[in-house]
C-alpha positions in Angstrom: 25.0 -15.7 -10.2 25.2 -15.9 -6.6 22.3 -15.2 -3.9 23.8 -12.1 -3.0 24.5 -10.7 -6.5 20.4 -11.3 -7.5 19.7 -9.8 -4.1 18.1 -6.2 -3.9 21.0 -4.2 -2.6 20.2 -1.5 0.2 22.4 1.5 1.7 21.3 2.0 5.1 21.3 5.8 5.8 20.9 7.0 9.3 23.1 9.0 11.8 22.4 7.6 15.1 25.3 4.3 15.2 22.4 2.3 17.1 19.7 3.1 15.1 21.8 2.4 11.6 23.3 -1.2 12.9 19.5 -2.3 13.8 18.1 -1.3 10.5 21.4 -3.2 8.6 20.0 -6.0 11.1 16.3 -6.0 9.6 17.7 -5.8 6.4 19.6 -8.7 6.5 16.8 -10.8 8.2 14.1 -10.3 5.0 15.0 -12.8 2.1 16.2 -11.1 -1.3 17.6 -8.2 0.3 21.4 -7.6 1.4 22.7 -4.5 3.1 25.8 -3.5 1.0 26.6 -0.8 3.3 25.8 2.1 6.0 25.9 6.0 6.1 25.9 8.3 9.1 25.5 11.5 7.0 24.8 12.6 3.6 28.4 12.9 2.4 29.3 9.4 3.4 26.1 8.1 1.7 27.7 9.7 -1.5 30.8 8.6 -1.0 29.3 4.9 -0.6 27.2 5.5 -3.7 30.3 6.3 -6.1 31.9 2.9 -5.6 28.9 0.7 -4.7 26.1 -0.2 -6.8 22.7 0.0 -4.8 18.9 -0.6 -5.7 17.4 1.0 -2.8 18.4 3.7 0.2 16.8 3.1 3.4 17.0 6.8 4.2 16.6 9.1 7.6 15.1 12.0 6.5 17.2 14.2 9.2 20.7 14.0 8.9 23.3 16.3 10.3 24.2 17.7 7.0 21.3 17.5 4.9 17.7 16.8 4.9 17.2 13.4 3.2 14.9 14.9 0.4 17.8 17.3 -0.3 19.7 14.6 -0.7 17.5 12.3 -3.1 17.2 15.4 -5.1 21.0 15.8 -5.7 21.5 11.9 -6.0 19.0 12.1 -8.9 21.0 15.0 -10.6 24.2 13.4 -10.3 22.5 10.3 -12.1 22.1 8.0 -9.2 18.7 6.4 -9.7 18.6 3.8 -6.7 14.8 4.1 -5.1 13.9 5.2 -1.7 12.3 4.2 1.2 12.0 7.3 3.8 12.7 6.5 7.5 11.3 9.3 9.5 9.4 10.5 12.3 8.0 13.5 10.5 4.6 13.6 9.9 4.4 16.1 7.4 2.4 15.6 4.7 3.7 17.8 2.2 6.9 16.5 2.5 5.5 13.3 1.6 4.1 14.6 -1.7 7.6 16.0 -2.1 9.5 12.6 -1.7 6.9 11.3 -4.4 8.9 13.2 -7.3 12.3 12.3 -6.0 11.9 8.2 -5.7 10.3 7.7 -2.2 8.4 4.3 -3.0 7.4 4.1 1.0 7.6 5.8 4.1 8.2 4.1 7.3 7.3 6.1 10.3 9.4 5.6 13.8 9.2 3.9 16.1 8.3 0.8 13.9 9.1 -3.2 14.3 11.1 -5.6 12.2 7.9 -6.8 10.9 6.7 -3.0 9.5 10.2 -2.9 7.5 9.6 -6.3 6.0 6.3 -6.1 5.0 7.7 -2.7 3.3 10.9 -4.4 1.9 8.5 -7.5 0.6 6.5 -5.3 -1.2 8.6 -3.2 -2.9 10.5 -6.6 -3.8 7.0 -7.1 -5.9 7.2 -3.9 -7.2 10.9 -4.1 -8.1 10.7 -7.5 -9.9 7.7 -6.2 -12.2 9.7 -5.7 -15.5 8.9 -5.8 -19.5 5.5 -3.9 -20.9 2.2 -4.2 -19.4 -0.6 -5.9 -21.3 -3.0 -3.5 -20.0 -4.2 -0.9 -17.5 -4.6 -3.8 -14.8 -1.1 -5.1 -14.9 0.1 -1.6 -14.2 -2.6 -0.9 -11.4 -1.1 -4.4 -9.9 2.3 -3.2 -10.2 1.7 0.3 -8.5 -0.7 -1.4 -5.7 2.4 -3.7 -4.7 3.7 -0.7 -3.0 0.5 0.1 -1.0 0.0 -1.6 2.3 -3.2 -3.3 3.1 -3.6 -1.0 6.5 -1.8 0.3 9.4 1.1 -2.1 10.6 0.0 -4.3 13.4 1.2 -3.8 16.8 2.3 -6.8 19.4 -0.9 -8.3 20.8 -2.2 -5.9 23.8 -0.2 -2.7 22.4 -2.1 0.2 21.3 -1.1 3.2 19.1 -1.9 6.0 21.2 -0.4 4.8 24.3 3.1 4.0 22.3 2.8 7.5 21.3 2.7 8.6 24.8 5.1 6.4 26.2 7.2 7.6 23.3 6.8 11.2 24.1 7.5 10.4 27.9 10.9 8.6 26.7 11.9 11.9 24.6 11.1 14.5 27.0 13.3 12.7 29.4 17.2 12.9 28.1 18.6 10.8 31.5 16.1 8.3 30.6 12.9 6.5 32.8 12.5 3.3 34.7 9.3 1.4 33.8 7.7 2.9 37.1 8.8 6.2 35.9 6.8 5.8 32.5 4.2 4.1 34.6 3.5 7.6 36.5 3.8 9.6 33.7 1.4 7.9 31.3 -0.8 6.7 33.8 -0.3 3.1 33.2 0.4 -0.2 35.3 4.2 -1.0 35.6 3.9 -4.1 33.6 2.4 -2.5 30.9 4.8 0.2 30.3 7.7 -2.1 30.6 6.1 -4.0 27.6 5.7 -0.7 25.4 9.5 0.2 26.5 11.0 -3.3 25.4 8.7 -2.6 22.1 10.6 0.2 21.6 14.0 -1.8 22.6 13.2 -4.6 20.0 12.3 -1.7 17.4 15.9 0.3 17.8 14.0 3.4 19.0 15.3 3.0 22.8 18.1 1.3 24.7 17.9 0.3 28.2 20.5 -0.2 31.0 20.8 -1.3 34.7 20.3 1.3 37.1 22.4 0.7 40.4 22.5 2.2 43.8 19.3 0.6 45.0 18.7 -1.9 47.2 18.1 -5.6 45.9 18.3 -6.2 42.2 19.4 -3.2 39.7 16.4 -1.5 38.0 16.5 -1.3 34.5 16.4 2.9 32.8 15.6 3.2 29.2 16.6 6.1 27.2 15.1 7.3 23.7 17.9 6.6 21.0 18.8 10.0 20.0 18.7 11.1 16.5 15.1 9.0 16.2 
């Protein structure tokens, strides 16, 4: 049996092409996992599942044709038993509770880094590997504990979650995008600090950058939020 056949097979379901490509890349960087496809809608995900064995869905909850939990429910009804890691910007705990009954084993909140997703996938792999009959309560508890993160995922050194949230909101609210200077003015931080947060969002696949021409000297980078996040 090849390594690919032994790997946990992941289908990425994400409507934004840039984010979908980033998620596929992230999955491919985690040993023991392979991305077997990507889908940009619920209908496309169903078509992939009809022809491709899948162990795990990396599922965006806000798809253009169906809510992710509705898709998960319909897949269960149709006899698909793949587990689900929900990837979403939604923070509604009622949605989290509903997802538990539909095979959602983890939630990853956007924006996130590769390290955050890697941690969730590694923990899922430990859970997935638990087979056979448990010897007692302790073994059952250990299997379930594998899915629980020890605490909030750490941001790169020097970055804070509250400031990241403010930078994210500033970028989301400006459809034409912002430069580091624009973010610095909006959020009330230095330009250098703003650029660190913006580059973090780019690395996480949540933002894109492009040169802004028409000014004297070196072109300045303009950042925009990746739509659909």
